[in-house]
C-alpha positions in Angstrom: 0.0 0.0 0.0 1.2 3.4 -0.9 0.1 6.7 0.7 1.2 10.1 -0.6 0.5 13.4 1.1 -0.8 15.7 -1.7 -1.6 18.6 0.6 -0.7 19.4 4.2 0.1 22.5 6.1 3.9 22.1 5.5 6.0 20.8 2.6 9.1 18.7 2.3 10.4 20.7 -0.6 9.8 23.9 -2.5 8.6 21.7 -5.4 5.3 21.3 -3.6 2.8 23.9 -2.6 1.1 23.7 0.8 -1.9 25.2 2.6 -3.9 24.6 5.8 -5.7 21.5 4.6 -5.3 17.8 4.0 -5.4 15.5 1.0 -4.0 12.0 0.7 -3.6 9.8 -2.3 -3.7 6.0 -1.5 -3.0 3.0 -3.7 -4.1 -0.4 -2.5 -4.3 -3.7 -4.5 -7.8 -2.9 -5.7 -8.1 0.9 -5.6 -6.7 4.3 -6.2 -8.2 6.5 -3.5 -8.3 10.2 -2.9 -8.9 11.0 0.8 -9.9 14.7 1.1 -9.0 17.4 -1.3 -7.5 20.2 0.8 -8.9 23.8 0.7 -8.3 24.5 -3.0 -7.0 23.0 -6.2 -3.4 22.9 -4.9 -3.6 19.2 -4.2 -4.1 18.6 -7.9 -1.1 20.7 -8.8 1.1 18.7 -6.4 -0.3 15.4 -7.8 0.8 16.5 -11.3 4.3 17.3 -10.1 4.4 13.9 -8.3 3.3 12.1 -11.5 0.0 11.0 -10.0 -2.9 10.9 -12.5 -6.0 11.9 -10.6 -8.3 10.9 -13.5 -7.5 7.2 -12.6 -8.8 7.6 -9.0 -11.8 5.3 -8.6 -12.9 6.2 -5.1 -12.9 9.6 -3.4 -13.7 10.2 0.3 -14.4 13.5 2.0 -13.8 13.1 5.8 -16.1 15.9 6.9 -17.9 19.0 6.0 -15.1 21.6 6.4 -13.6 23.4 3.5 -10.0 22.6 4.4 -10.8 19.0 3.6 -13.3 19.4 0.8 -12.6 22.8 -0.7 -10.9 21.2 -3.7 -13.8 18.8 -4.5 -14.9 20.9 -7.5 -11.4 20.6 -9.0 -11.4 16.9 -8.5 -14.8 16.5 -10.2 -13.5 18.4 -13.2 -10.3 16.3 -13.4 -12.0 12.9 -12.8 -15.2 11.7 -14.5 -15.6 8.3 -13.0 -14.9 8.1 -9.2 -17.7 7.9 -6.8 -17.4 10.4 -3.9 -18.3 9.0 -0.5 -19.4 11.8 1.8 -21.5 11.9 5.0 -25.1 12.8 4.5 -24.7 15.8 6.9 -21.5 17.1 5.4 -23.2 19.7 3.2 -25.0 21.3 6.2 -23.7 24.7 7.1 -20.6 24.9 9.2 -19.0 27.9 10.8 -15.9 28.8 12.8 -15.6 31.7 15.2 -12.7 34.0 14.7 -10.8 36.3 17.2 -12.6 39.3 15.7 -15.9 37.7 16.8 -17.0 37.0 13.2 -18.5 33.6 12.4 -16.9 32.5 9.2 -18.5 30.0 6.8 -16.1 27.0 6.7 -18.5 24.6 5.0 -18.5 22.8 1.6 -19.7 24.3 -1.7 -23.5 23.6 -1.8 -23.4 24.5 -5.5 -22.0 21.0 -6.1 -25.3 19.5 -5.2 -27.1 17.5 -6.4 -24.5 15.1 -8.0 -25.2 11.5 -9.0 -21.6 10.6 -8.2 -22.0 11.4 -4.5 -22.7 8.5 -2.2 -24.1 9.9 1.0 -23.1 7.8 3.9 -24.3 7.3 7.5 -22.9 5.8 10.7 -21.4 2.9 8.8 -20.8 2.3 5.2 -19.0 -0.8 3.8 -17.6 -0.1 0.3 -16.2 -3.5 -0.2 -14.1 -6.1 1.6 -11.1 -3.7 1.6 -12.7 -0.4 2.6 -15.2 0.7 5.3 -16.3 4.1 6.6 -17.6 4.8 10.1 -18.8 7.9 11.9 -20.6 6.5 15.0 -18.0 7.6 17.5 -18.9 8.6 21.0 -17.0 11.7 22.0 -16.2 10.5 25.6 -12.7 11.7 26.5 -9.8 13.9 25.3 -12.0 15.8 23.0 -10.2 18.7 21.2 -10.8 22.0 23.0 -10.8 23.7 19.6 -14.2 22.2 18.9 -15.7 24.9 21.1 -15.1 27.4 18.3 -16.8 25.3 15.6 -20.5 25.5 14.9 -23.2 24.0 12.7 -26.6 25.1 11.4 -29.5 22.7 11.4 -33.2 23.4 11.1 -32.4 27.1 11.0 -30.7 27.0 14.4 -27.0 27.4 15.1 -25.3 25.3 17.8 -21.9 23.8 18.6 -20.9 21.3 16.0 -21.6 17.7 17.0 -19.4 16.4 14.2 -21.8 13.7 13.1 -20.6 14.5 9.6 -17.1 13.3 10.3 -16.2 9.8 9.0 -13.1 7.7 9.2 -11.7 5.2 6.8 -10.7 1.6 7.5 -8.4 -0.1 5.0 -7.9 -3.9 5.3 -5.1 -5.4 3.2 -2.7 -8.3 3.6 -3.8 -9.0 7.1 -3.2 -5.4 8.2 -5.7 -2.7 9.1 -5.1 1.0 8.6 -7.2 3.8 10.2 -7.3 7.1 8.5 -8.9 10.1 10.2 -9.3 13.6 8.6 -9.3 15.8 11.7 -10.3 13.6 14.6 -12.8 16.2 15.9 -14.4 13.5 18.0 -11.1 12.7 19.6 -8.5 10.3 18.2 -8.6 8.2 21.4 -12.4 7.8 20.9 -12.0 7.0 17.2 -9.4 4.3 17.9 -11.6 2.9 20.7 -14.6 2.7 18.3 -12.4 1.1 15.7 -11.4 -1.6 18.3 -15.1 -2.2 19.1 -15.9 -2.7 15.4 -12.9 -4.6 14.3 -11.9 -6.5 17.4 -8.3 -5.3 17.1 -6.2 -2.2 17.2 -5.1 -0.7 13.8 -1.6 -1.4 12.6 -1.3 2.2 11.5 -3.2 5.4 12.4 -2.9 8.2 9.9 -4.3 11.8 10.0 -4.8 15.0 11.9 -5.5 14.8 15.6 -6.8 18.3 16.1 -4.5 19.4 18.9 -4.1 22.9 17.5 -6.7 25.7 17.1 -5.6 27.5 14.0 -8.0 30.5 14.4 -6.7 31.3 17.9 -3.1 29.9 17.4 -3.5 27.8 20.5 -2.1 24.3 21.1 -4.0 21.7 23.1 -3.4 21.6 26.9 -0.2 19.6 27.4 -1.8 17.3 30.0 -4.3 16.2 27.3 -1.7 15.8 24.6 0.5 13.8 27.0 -2.5 11.5 27.9 -3.2 11.0 24.2 0.4 10.2 23.5 0.5 7.6 26.3 -2.7 6.0 25.0 -1.4 5.8 21.4 1.9 4.4 22.5 0.2 1.6 24.4 -1.7 0.6 21.3 1.6 -0.3 19.6 0.2 1.3 16.4 2.4 3.2 14.1 1.1 6.8 13.9 1.6 9.2 11.1 0.1 12.6 11.9 -0.2 16.0 10.3 -2.3 19.1 9.6 -4.5 20.0 12.6 -2.2 18.2 15.1 0.1 21.2 15.1 3.8 21.2 15.3 4.0 22.0 19.0 1.6 19.2 19.9 3.4 16.9 17.6 6.7 17.5 19.3 5.0 16.7 22.6 3.7 13.5 21.2 7.1 12.7 19.8 8.7 13.1 23.2 6.4 10.4 24.6 6.0 8.1 21.6 9.5 8.2 20.1 9.6 6.4 16.8 6.0 5.3 17.0 4.9 8.6 15.6 6.0 10.6 12.6 4.9 13.8 10.9 3.9 13.7 7.3 4.3 16.8 5.2 3.2 17.5 1.6 5.2 15.2 -0.6 5.8 12.5 2.0 5.4 8.9 1.0 4.3 6.1 3.3 4.7 2.5 2.2 2.9 -0.2 4.2 
């Protein structure tokens, strides 16, 4: 299995552009997968430089309804005429983020993309095939990101704190190994891994994605006691973790001090071979 970071907040080299967002290209035995599209079309520019033909992607997945993960969806649809796009049924609801100025900024997806016959609207659990499964039925019980307090949703004409029911996670099963990929882990990476264990009866061999330990609007890292507890939990799973994006560099360094070589940071252009 090959995983390539098409977009992340940082870059390994000046050859690749970066932005606050996430997009991963994944090759398995059966599929070419695009997991998220970043905030713009930059993911596609980087894919071209990397020699990745996005027109051959057969499955696209949008992890949740925020523009830094689905802002490039229109670009992808223009480049690829075949792939089904798996997206939670609540992802196109309105989502907002509060800013230091007090403004509530629209951070949702482009509703102008609806309706689209290529969209597969998912729910709590969606089995794509024997290799791929999506789940969103995570109970936010502990170590929830404090940055969630500044994120909102609109439903039925009312605005309230986001419950992140629109956030889904990907399970890949191949060659006896299981991989868990989370976009932003708004429901808490510990809770997501715990739910994975309940569903699969095991712990993932690899955990990949953002852990939302940094609030980009207020430039604030997660409390160190929470980050430390998450690091100890993940270390005890024996999973190999690759993190990025909303984890934040400061929180990553904190995790690294606890987890050592069980955690690595993936920047734009990085390649993971499993």
